[in-house]
N, C-alpha and C positions, 0 to 999 in steps of 0.2 A: 172333602169330596162328598157329593150327594149320594144317596142310596142308589139312585138310578145309574149314575156314572160308574159306581162300584160294580153294580150288577152287570152292566153292559161290558165293562172291561174284563170282568171275570168270565163272562160268557164267551167273549171273543177269544181270550187266551186259551180256554178249555175246548172250544168247539169249532173254531174257524176251519181247520183242515177237514174235519169230519163233515161239516156243512157243505164244503166244496165237493167232496166225494158224493154226498147225498144228492146234491142238485145237478151234478155233472150229467147224469143220464137223462134227467128231465129236460135239460136245455140244450143238449146236443154237443157238449164238449166242455173242457176245462176252462177255456177262455170265457165262455158265457157264464159258467158257474162262478168264476171269480167276480165277474161283473155283477151278477145277481146277488151274491153274498155281500159284496161291498155296498151295493145299492140298498140292501135290506138294513145294514147297519146304519147307513145314512138316514134312511127313513125312520129307524128306531130313534135316532136323535131328534128328528123333526117331530115325531109324534110321542115324545116321551111323556107329555102331559096325560096321555091316555093310559099309561102304565099304572096299574094298581099294585103297590109293593106288598100287599097282603097275599098276592097270588104268585105262582111260580113264573119267574122271568122267562124261562125257556118256552113255556106255552105261549106267552104273549109274543115273543120273538118269532116263534114258529109260524104264527099267523101272518106276521109281516113278511117273512121269507116266502111263504106260499103265495101271498098276494103279489110280491115282487116277481116271482117266477111266472105266475099267470100273466102279469102285465108284459113281461118280456116276450113271452110266446105270442100274445095277442098282437103286439107291435110287429113282430116278425111276420105274422100272417098278413097284417095290413100292408106291409112293405114287400111281401112276396119273397122273403129271404128263405133260401133252402139250403145253402151251403154253409157249413160251419168251418171257419178258418182254424185249422189245427196247426200246431207247431211244425209238424212235418211238412205240410203244404207250404207254410210261410217260409221255412228255411230252404225248401227246394226251389223257391222262386228267387227273383232278383235280390241279391244281397249287396246293397250299396257299400257295405263295409269290407267287401272282399278286396284283397290286394290286386291292383291292376284294373279295377272297375273304371270304365271310361264313360259311363252314362250320365254323369252329373249335369253336363251341358244339355243333354237331351231331356232330362227331368226338368231342368229350368225352362226349357222351351215348351214342353208339353203342359206343364201346370197352368200357365195363364190361358191356355186354350180350353180348359175344362169349364163346365157350367158350375154355378154355385149349387149346392154347398160342397161339391167334389173339389173345387179349386181350393177352398179354404182348408178342407180336410187334408188334402195332399200337401199343401204348403206347410201346414202345421206339422205334419208327420215327417216329411222329407227335409224341409229347410230348417225347421225349428226343433226337431227331434222330440215332439210331443208323443206320448203314448195314446192309444185309442181311448182309454178311460179318461185321460186328461182332455182330449179333443172333445169328448162328449160334454164336458163342462163348458167349453167355449161354443160348441155347436149343439145346444141341447135338444133341438128338434130332430136329431138323428141319433138313433140308439147305437151303443158301442158295437153291436154285431154288424150293423149296416156300415159303420165306419171301417171296421176291419175288411168287410167285403169290398168297399170302394177302394181301399188301399191295395187289396189283392188284385182287383181288376186293373188298377193303374200300373202295378208292377208287371202284370202280364202284358199290357200294352207297351211298356217300355222295353221289356225283354223281346217282344216281337219286333219292335223297331230296331233293336240292336242286332238282331240276327239277319 
């Protein structure tokens, strides 16, 4: 195993949860923090050639994490995102896995009426059970926070139609 992979693995094992807590307040919630930390580790792999193993790994990774956080916040400003999807909000909305849920037909009717990329996002989420972070890999021009927001808005629309 390379020196870089060893350093990255050790850093991840020792710091992942701490980094999420650190970033959580800067990005508006745990979901965003998880996305930022995951993206920072992905970027670390991408930019591993810039790592100088004579210097502390944590300092190098901290720069990547700060840049990733900044990039997410800038993307949110460009897209006008203001609402962080929290677990409490998401759980209080439409839960398609509840016993007796009758909205699957409605979901199937409503998804094709959406404009892209919302149609693809909702199809992946509701029909193929993708998670927002995985959807981001398929629909890279939309950040994970926007994906969660689009899912949230669709759930609200379905819930409104059901009532």
